[in-house]
C-alpha positions as CSV (number, residue, x, y, z in Angstrom):
1,M,10.6,-20.3,-12.7
2,S,7.5,-19.7,-14.8
3,E,7.0,-16.8,-17.1
4,W,5.6,-13.7,-15.4
5,T,1.9,-13.1,-16.1
6,F,-0.9,-10.8,-15.1
7,Y,-1.8,-11.6,-11.5
8,G,-4.8,-10.5,-9.6
9,R,-6.8,-7.4,-10.5
10,G,-9.5,-9.6,-12.2
11,Q,-12.4,-7.5,-10.8
12,S,-10.7,-4.2,-11.6
13,L,-10.0,-5.3,-15.2
14,A,-13.6,-6.4,-15.5
15,E,-14.8,-3.0,-14.4
16,L,-12.6,-1.2,-16.9
17,R,-13.9,-3.5,-19.7
18,K,-17.4,-2.6,-18.8
19,I,-16.6,1.1,-18.8
20,V,-15.1,1.1,-22.3
21,Q,-17.9,-1.2,-23.7
22,E,-20.8,1.0,-22.5
23,Q,-20.8,3.1,-25.7
24,R,-20.9,6.2,-23.7
25,W,-18.2,8.8,-23.2
26,F,-16.5,8.5,-19.8
27,F,-14.2,10.4,-17.5
28,C,-12.6,7.7,-15.2
29,R,-10.3,8.4,-12.3
30,I,-7.8,5.6,-11.4
31,S,-6.0,6.1,-8.1
32,G,-3.4,4.2,-6.1
33,R,0.0,4.4,-4.6
34,R,3.0,4.4,-6.9
35,R,4.0,1.1,-8.5
36,I,0.6,-0.4,-7.5
37,G,-0.2,-1.3,-11.2
38,K,-2.4,1.5,-12.6
39,T,-0.6,1.7,-15.9
40,T,-0.2,-2.1,-16.1
41,L,-4.0,-2.4,-15.7
42,I,-4.5,0.0,-18.7
43,R,-2.0,-2.0,-20.7
44,E,-3.7,-5.3,-19.9
45,L,-7.0,-3.8,-21.0
46,A,-5.5,-2.9,-24.3
47,L,-3.6,-6.2,-24.9
48,A,-6.8,-8.1,-25.0
49,N,-8.2,-6.1,-27.9
50,N,-6.2,-4.8,-30.9
51,E,-8.9,-2.3,-31.8
52,L,-9.0,-0.9,-28.3
53,S,-5.2,-0.8,-28.2
54,A,-5.1,1.4,-31.4
55,R,-7.6,3.8,-29.8
56,L,-5.4,4.4,-26.7
57,L,-3.4,7.6,-26.4
58,Y,-1.2,7.4,-23.3
59,L,0.8,10.3,-21.9
60,Q,2.8,10.3,-18.7
61,I,2.6,13.9,-17.5
62,P,6.1,15.4,-16.9
63,D,6.6,17.3,-13.7
64,S,7.6,20.3,-15.7
65,D,5.8,23.3,-17.2
66,E,3.1,24.2,-19.8
67,R,5.4,24.1,-22.8
68,D,7.0,20.8,-21.9
69,V,3.6,19.1,-21.2
70,A,2.1,20.4,-24.5
71,T,5.1,19.3,-26.4
72,A,4.9,15.8,-24.9
73,F,1.2,15.5,-25.8
74,R,1.9,16.8,-29.3
75,R,4.5,14.1,-29.8
76,K,2.1,11.4,-28.7
77,L,-0.4,12.5,-31.3
78,E,2.2,12.5,-34.0
79,E,3.2,8.9,-33.0
80,S,-0.3,7.6,-32.9
81,D,-1.5,5.3,-35.7
82,Y,-5.2,6.1,-35.0
83,P,-6.8,7.8,-38.0
84,G,-6.8,11.6,-37.6
85,A,-4.6,11.7,-34.5
86,A,-1.6,13.1,-36.3
87,K,-3.6,15.9,-37.8
88,L,-4.4,17.2,-34.3
89,A,-0.7,17.5,-33.4
90,P,0.3,20.8,-35.1
91,D,-2.2,22.9,-33.2
92,V,-1.1,21.8,-29.8
93,R,1.1,24.6,-28.4
94,D,-0.2,25.2,-24.8
95,F,-2.7,24.0,-22.3
96,A,-5.7,25.6,-24.1
97,S,-4.9,23.8,-27.4
98,M,-3.9,20.6,-25.6
99,A,-7.3,20.5,-23.9
100,Q,-9.0,21.2,-27.2
101,A,-7.1,18.3,-28.8
102,I,-8.2,16.0,-26.0
103,G,-11.8,16.9,-26.7
104,L,-11.3,16.3,-30.5
105,A,-9.5,13.0,-29.9
106,C,-12.4,11.8,-27.7
107,R,-15.0,12.8,-30.3
108,A,-13.0,10.8,-32.8
109,G,-13.3,7.7,-30.6
110,M,-9.9,7.8,-28.9
111,L,-9.3,6.8,-25.2
112,V,-6.9,9.4,-23.8
113,V,-4.9,8.4,-20.7
114,L,-3.2,11.1,-18.6
115,D,-0.8,9.5,-16.1
116,E,0.7,11.3,-13.1
117,F,-2.4,13.6,-13.2
118,Q,-1.6,14.9,-9.7
119,Y,1.1,17.1,-11.2
120,F,-1.7,19.5,-12.2
121,T,-1.9,20.7,-8.6
122,R,1.3,22.6,-9.2
123,A,0.8,26.3,-9.5
124,K,2.4,26.6,-12.9
125,M,0.3,23.5,-14.1
126,A,-3.0,24.4,-12.5
127,P,-4.5,26.4,-15.4
128,F,-4.9,23.2,-17.5
129,N,-7.7,22.1,-15.2
130,S,-10.0,25.0,-16.3
131,F,-9.3,24.4,-20.0
132,L,-10.0,20.7,-19.5
133,Q,-13.2,21.5,-17.6
134,A,-14.6,23.3,-20.6
135,E,-13.9,20.3,-22.9
136,V,-15.2,17.8,-20.4
137,D,-18.5,19.7,-20.0
138,G,-18.9,19.8,-23.8
139,L,-18.2,16.1,-24.1
140,R,-20.7,15.3,-21.3
141,F,-23.5,17.4,-22.6
142,D,-23.2,16.2,-26.2
143,N,-24.1,12.7,-25.1
144,L,-21.3,11.1,-27.0
145,K,-21.3,7.3,-27.7
146,V,-17.6,7.1,-28.2
147,G,-14.3,8.0,-26.6
148,G,-13.2,8.4,-23.0
149,L,-10.6,10.0,-20.7
150,F,-8.6,8.2,-18.0
151,V,-6.7,10.2,-15.4
152,L,-4.2,8.2,-13.2
153,G,-2.7,9.5,-10.0
154,S,-0.7,8.2,-7.0
155,L,-1.2,10.9,-4.4
156,Q,-4.7,10.5,-3.0
157,S,-4.8,14.0,-1.4
158,E,-3.7,15.7,-4.6
159,M,-6.1,13.7,-6.8
160,N,-8.9,14.6,-4.4
161,A,-7.9,18.3,-4.6
162,L,-8.2,18.2,-8.4
163,L,-11.4,16.1,-8.7
164,E,-13.3,16.0,-5.4
165,D,-12.8,19.5,-3.9
166,K,-15.9,21.6,-4.4
167,G,-13.8,24.6,-5.5
168,A,-11.9,22.7,-8.2
169,P,-12.7,23.2,-11.8
170,L,-13.2,19.5,-12.4
171,Y,-15.4,18.9,-9.4
172,G,-18.3,16.7,-10.2
173,R,-17.1,15.7,-13.6
174,I,-15.9,12.2,-12.9
175,T,-18.2,9.5,-14.3
176,H,-16.3,6.4,-12.9
177,K,-13.8,5.9,-10.1
178,L,-11.4,3.1,-9.4
179,D,-9.1,2.8,-6.4
180,L,-6.3,0.2,-6.7
181,D,-5.0,-1.2,-3.4
182,H,-2.3,-3.7,-2.7
183,W,-2.6,-7.2,-4.0
184,D,-4.5,-9.4,-1.5
185,F,-2.6,-12.2,0.1
186,E,-4.6,-14.6,-2.1
187,D,-3.1,-12.9,-5.2
188,L,0.4,-13.2,-3.7
189,L,-0.2,-16.9,-3.1
190,D,-0.8,-17.2,-6.9
191,V,2.5,-15.5,-7.5
192,F,4.3,-17.7,-5.0
193,S,2.8,-20.8,-6.4
194,S,3.6,-20.0,-10.0
195,Q,7.2,-19.0,-9.1
196,S,7.8,-21.9,-6.8
197,V,8.4,-19.7,-3.7
198,N,7.1,-22.3,-1.2
199,H,8.4,-21.5,2.2
200,P,6.4,-19.2,4.5
201,M,9.5,-17.4,5.8
202,Q,10.1,-16.3,2.2
203,W,6.6,-15.1,2.0
204,L,7.1,-13.0,5.2
205,T,10.3,-11.6,4.0
206,L,8.8,-10.6,0.6
207,W,5.7,-9.1,2.3
208,T,7.9,-7.2,4.8
209,F,9.6,-5.4,1.9
210,F,7.0,-5.3,-0.8
211,E,3.6,-5.9,0.8
212,G,1.3,-6.2,-2.1
213,V,2.9,-3.9,-4.6
214,P,3.0,-5.7,-8.0
215,K,5.9,-3.7,-9.5
216,F,8.2,-4.7,-6.7
217,Y,7.5,-8.4,-7.2
218,H,8.0,-8.1,-10.9
219,D,11.4,-6.4,-10.2
220,A,12.3,-9.4,-8.0
221,Y,11.3,-11.8,-10.9
222,V,13.5,-9.9,-13.3
223,Q,16.4,-10.1,-10.9
224,G,16.0,-13.9,-10.7
225,L,15.3,-13.8,-7.0
226,F,12.6,-16.5,-7.2
227,D,15.2,-19.0,-8.4
228,V,17.2,-18.6,-5.2
229,P,17.1,-21.4,-2.7
230,A,15.3,-20.6,0.5
231,S,18.5,-20.9,2.6
232,A,20.1,-17.9,0.7
233,F,16.9,-16.0,-0.1
234,T,17.2,-13.1,2.4
235,D,20.8,-12.4,1.6
236,E,20.1,-12.4,-2.1
237,L,17.1,-10.2,-1.8
238,L,19.1,-7.5,-0.1
239,K,22.0,-7.9,-2.6
240,R,19.9,-8.0,-5.8
241,M,17.2,-5.5,-4.9
242,F,19.2,-2.9,-2.9
243,L,23.0,-3.4,-2.8
244,S,24.3,-4.3,-6.2
245,S,25.1,-1.6,-8.9
246,S,22.1,-2.7,-10.9
247,S,19.6,-2.9,-8.0
248,P,16.2,-1.7,-9.2
249,L,15.0,-0.4,-5.8
250,A,18.1,1.3,-4.5
251,D,16.7,4.8,-5.1
252,E,13.0,4.0,-5.1
253,A,12.1,5.4,-1.7
254,D,14.2,8.6,-2.1
255,T,12.8,9.2,-5.6
256,W,9.1,8.5,-5.0
257,F,8.4,8.8,-1.3
258,L,10.8,11.4,0.1
259,R,11.6,13.8,-2.7
260,E,8.9,16.2,-1.8
261,L,9.4,16.1,2.0
262,R,11.8,18.3,4.0
263,G,12.8,19.0,7.5
264,K,10.6,17.8,10.3
265,S,8.6,15.5,8.1
266,V,11.7,13.5,7.2
267,S,12.8,13.4,10.8
268,I,9.4,11.9,11.8
269,L,9.7,9.2,9.2
270,H,13.2,8.2,10.3
271,Y,12.2,8.2,13.9
272,L,9.1,6.0,13.3
273,S,11.2,3.6,11.2
274,E,13.2,2.9,14.4
275,H,10.4,3.2,16.9
276,S,7.2,1.7,15.5
277,G,4.2,2.2,17.7
278,C,5.5,5.2,19.6
279,S,3.2,7.7,21.2
280,H,2.8,11.4,20.4
281,G,4.6,12.1,23.7
282,D,7.6,10.0,22.4
283,L,7.7,12.0,19.2
284,V,7.5,15.3,21.1
285,A,10.3,14.2,23.5
286,A,12.6,13.1,20.6
287,L,11.9,15.7,17.9
288,N,10.2,18.8,19.2
289,D,12.1,22.1,18.9
290,T,11.4,24.9,21.3
291,D,12.1,27.5,18.5
292,E,9.5,25.8,16.3
293,P,6.9,24.5,18.7
294,N,4.2,23.9,16.0
295,A,6.4,22.3,13.3
296,L,6.1,18.8,14.7
297,G,2.3,18.8,15.0
298,T,1.9,20.4,11.5
299,S,4.2,17.9,9.9
300,L,2.6,14.9,11.6
301,V,-0.9,15.9,10.5
302,R,0.4,16.3,6.9
303,L,2.0,12.8,7.0
304,V,-1.2,11.2,8.4
305,K,-3.9,13.1,6.4
306,N,-2.3,14.4,3.2
307,Y,0.4,11.9,2.3
308,A,-1.0,8.8,4.1
309,M,2.6,7.8,5.0
310,V,1.9,7.5,8.7
311,D,-1.0,5.6,10.4
312,K,-2.4,6.9,13.6
313,L,-3.9,3.9,15.4
314,L,-6.2,4.0,18.4
315,P,-7.0,1.3,21.1
316,I,-10.0,-0.9,20.6
317,F,-13.3,1.0,21.2
318,A,-11.4,4.3,21.6
319,D,-12.9,7.5,20.2
320,G,-10.9,9.8,17.9
321,K,-9.9,12.0,20.9
322,S,-8.0,9.2,22.7
323,R,-4.5,10.2,23.9
324,N,-3.4,6.5,23.6
325,A,-2.8,6.7,19.9
326,K,0.3,5.1,18.5
327,Y,2.0,6.0,15.2
328,Y,3.4,3.7,12.5
329,L,4.8,4.0,9.0
330,S,1.9,2.9,6.8
331,D,4.0,1.6,3.9
332,N,6.0,-1.6,4.3
333,F,8.5,-0.6,1.6
334,L,9.2,2.8,3.1
335,Q,9.6,1.2,6.6
336,A,11.9,-1.5,5.3
337,W,14.0,0.9,3.2
338,L,14.5,3.3,6.2
339,A,15.2,0.6,8.7
340,V,17.1,-1.9,6.6
341,G,17.7,-1.1,3.0
342,R,19.2,2.3,3.2
343,P,21.5,1.5,6.2
344,A,22.7,-1.6,4.3
345,R,23.4,0.3,1.2
346,E,25.4,3.0,3.1
347,I,27.5,0.3,4.7
348,A,28.1,-1.5,1.4
349,R,29.5,1.7,-0.1
350,L,32.5,1.6,2.2
351,K,32.7,-2.0,3.4
352,P,32.3,-5.5,1.9
353,V,28.7,-6.6,1.2
354,E,29.1,-9.4,3.7
355,K,29.6,-6.8,6.5
356,A,26.5,-4.9,5.4
357,L,24.5,-8.2,5.5
358,S,25.8,-9.2,8.9
359,I,24.5,-5.9,10.3
360,S,21.3,-5.7,8.3
361,I,19.9,-9.2,8.7
362,P,19.3,-8.9,12.5
363,R,17.6,-5.5,11.9
364,L,15.4,-7.3,9.3
365,N,14.5,-10.0,11.7
366,V,13.3,-7.4,14.2
367,L,11.3,-5.7,11.5
368,E,9.8,-9.0,10.3
369,G,8.5,-9.5,13.8
370,F,6.6,-6.2,13.6
371,T,5.3,-6.7,10.0
372,F,4.2,-10.3,10.9
373,K,1.7,-8.8,13.3
374,K,0.5,-6.4,10.6
375,L,0.2,-9.4,8.2
376,I,-1.9,-11.4,10.6
377,R,-4.3,-8.5,11.0
378,K,-4.6,-8.1,7.2
379,L,-5.2,-11.9,6.8
380,H,-8.1,-11.8,9.3
381,L,-9.7,-8.9,7.4
382,E,-9.2,-10.6,4.0
383,C,-10.5,-14.0,5.2
384,S,-13.6,-12.4,6.8
385,R,-14.3,-10.2,3.8
386,K,-14.1,-13.2,1.5
387,G,-16.1,-15.5,3.8
388,K,-13.2,-17.9,3.9
389,G,-12.0,-17.6,7.5
390,D,-13.2,-19.2,10.7
391,F,-13.9,-15.9,12.4
392,E,-16.6,-13.5,11.2
393,L,-15.3,-10.0,12.0
394,T,-17.5,-7.2,13.1
395,Q,-14.6,-5.2,14.5
396,M,-10.9,-5.6,14.9
397,S,-8.2,-3.6,16.7
398,L,-4.6,-3.4,15.6
399,G,-3.7,-4.2,19.2
400,Y,-5.1,-3.1,22.5
401,W,-3.1,-1.0,24.9
402,N,-4.0,1.2,27.9
403,R,-2.2,3.9,29.7
404,A,-1.9,2.7,33.3
405,K,-0.4,4.5,36.2
406,T,2.5,2.1,36.2
407,S,4.2,0.3,33.4
408,E,3.5,-3.1,35.1
409,Q,-0.2,-2.5,34.6
410,N,0.0,-1.7,30.9
411,I,-2.0,-4.0,28.7
412,E,-0.7,-4.8,25.2
413,I,-2.3,-7.5,23.0
414,D,-1.3,-8.0,19.4
415,L,-4.7,-8.8,18.0
416,V,-8.2,-8.2,19.4
417,A,-10.9,-9.4,17.0
418,I,-14.6,-9.0,17.7
419,D,-17.5,-11.1,16.4
420,A,-20.5,-9.3,18.0
421,V,-23.1,-11.4,16.1
422,N,-21.9,-14.6,17.6
423,K,-20.5,-13.0,20.8
424,K,-17.0,-14.2,20.2
425,I,-13.7,-12.4,21.0
426,R,-10.3,-13.6,19.7
427,F,-7.0,-12.5,21.4
428,G,-3.9,-13.1,19.4
429,S,-0.2,-13.2,20.2
430,C,2.2,-13.0,17.2
431,Q,5.8,-14.2,17.2
432,R,8.2,-14.5,14.2
433,S,9.4,-17.9,15.4
434,E,7.4,-20.7,17.1
435,H,10.2,-21.0,19.6
436,A,9.4,-17.5,20.9
437,H,6.0,-18.7,22.3
438,E,7.8,-19.6,25.6
439,A,6.2,-20.2,28.9
440,H,6.8,-16.7,30.3
441,V,5.5,-15.1,27.1
442,L,2.3,-17.2,27.2
443,A,1.9,-16.3,30.9
444,K,2.2,-12.6,30.1
445,F,-0.3,-13.0,27.2
446,E,-2.9,-14.6,29.6
447,Q,-2.2,-11.9,32.2
448,H,-2.9,-9.2,29.6
449,I,-6.1,-10.9,28.6
450,S,-7.2,-11.0,32.3
451,G,-6.3,-7.4,32.6
452,F,-8.4,-6.6,29.5
453,F,-11.5,-8.2,31.0
454,A,-10.8,-6.6,34.4
455,T,-11.2,-3.1,32.9
456,R,-14.5,-1.3,33.5
457,D,-15.2,-0.8,29.8
458,Y,-14.7,-4.4,28.7
459,K,-15.8,-6.5,31.6
460,Y,-19.1,-7.3,29.9
461,L,-17.2,-9.2,27.2
462,E,-16.0,-11.8,29.8
463,S,-19.2,-13.8,29.2
464,W,-18.5,-14.2,25.4
465,V,-16.7,-17.1,23.9
466,C,-13.0,-16.4,24.2
467,E,-10.3,-17.6,21.9
468,K,-6.6,-17.5,22.7
469,V,-4.7,-17.9,19.5
470,L,-0.9,-18.0,18.8
471,F,0.5,-17.1,15.4
472,S,3.9,-17.8,13.8
473,P,4.9,-18.1,10.1
474,V,5.4,-21.9,10.6
475,F,4.4,-24.3,13.4
476,S,5.9,-27.7,13.5
477,A,3.5,-30.6,14.5
478,T,5.3,-31.0,17.8
479,Y,5.0,-27.3,18.9
480,R,1.4,-27.2,17.6
481,S,0.4,-30.2,19.7
482,D,2.1,-28.9,22.8
483,L,0.6,-25.4,22.6
484,K,-2.9,-26.8,21.9
485,S,-2.6,-29.0,25.0
486,K,-2.1,-25.8,27.0
487,G,-5.4,-24.3,25.6
488,F,-4.0,-22.2,22.8
489,G,-5.1,-22.3,19.1
490,C,-2.3,-22.2,16.6
491,Y,-2.3,-20.6,13.1
492,D,0.6,-20.2,10.7
493,L,0.8,-18.9,7.1
494,N,0.2,-22.3,5.6
495,D,-3.1,-22.5,7.6
496,F,-4.2,-19.1,6.1
497,A,-3.1,-20.3,2.6
498,R,-5.4,-23.3,3.0
499,L,-8.3,-21.1,4.1
500,L,-7.9,-18.7,1.2
501,R,-7.6,-21.5,-1.4
502,A,-10.5,-23.5,0.0
């Protein structure tokens, strides 16, 4: 196993270097889900330059009150080796003096980093924003050539409320904005290659739990998971990351995802973890209370729009008013924790770990079937965006479904990809195992494609070039040859790896 290094984020790091080298005071927002690597990016920026490292003043905002936050900032000033920083500390007593100290630190050439900035949406913390506004305005209008302010936050809706809402004190003050998303699969391939994780089923298992969240992969590295043979990999992932007394992720979801949610919102998340792709009607039938008829709808809207924990997905070509929407948990880790990790941990508290594994592994296999479909869609988007694929996307659906009068007439297709420029359409069927592409499954797949073309809205697409493609994590040469002889294309994760590395 190789040493852990800084993976991916090359473009983001280059953007930050450009910002700090412009010789102009800046106010930069860096947003992204928890554990996505915001703080690591700042640290990497500083590691490459000793002078820059000395100028950085980093504070993780405590979820507390004015006195506690001011005390934490004063302590950081006292500990700083930058000339003049310690002299600012004694005057920091409250939000007003803290904001003034930030202004003075910037004027002295320091780069102030406020992490967990979204906590300033709290009612008892909100006054800080007005004090900071006054300092920011002064720094902007003075045309400074030094200093800067980074604010880091993980909840998009709350960061928007602080910085993008027209009624917010800091509205319009941001000079630079950086949004960090998951690692691309190409970045993950670099991790897999350097850590000798070579089997595509290992890739799928890791992506099912961790998607592209850098911190989780680093935790796996620290736990020695990448040294485990492929045959024992899944068992050891569950043991080391969730079930042992030293497991780093045992409380992650409850601490960072669920701690601010109550009641109906938590019920919705638990239901979706067991019923991915359910309809609004399914949710109503399972969770609606007659004594609180509006609670379900309100909670669902918050989970979709405010917290981005739930995805509302529409059929291909559907407008926003379609009733055929389906709902999914948007975060792989949260889905895996609720469906597999937490149940396994609860069993392991009372029974042997082997019993917990025997119950959890089949649940994980089912979950991997769902996340594999999600991964294939992501790979199509990534390859098309980078110009490395064999299909130029102009539109893609996360699956097509209709609401027919009878269940026998329903149409469900895992992947519908559109290349309008070249008049090509690709239909995809995803199975966790190549053996699952059986004759009756292929027949049903072709039946659904025919049903798609038979619909009034999509009949015109029948004249386009049509590709029928099957996807599995791994295809053997024998299965690939047999399926191709039946008119189906075949792609596995090794194929996508070759495309991305070409």
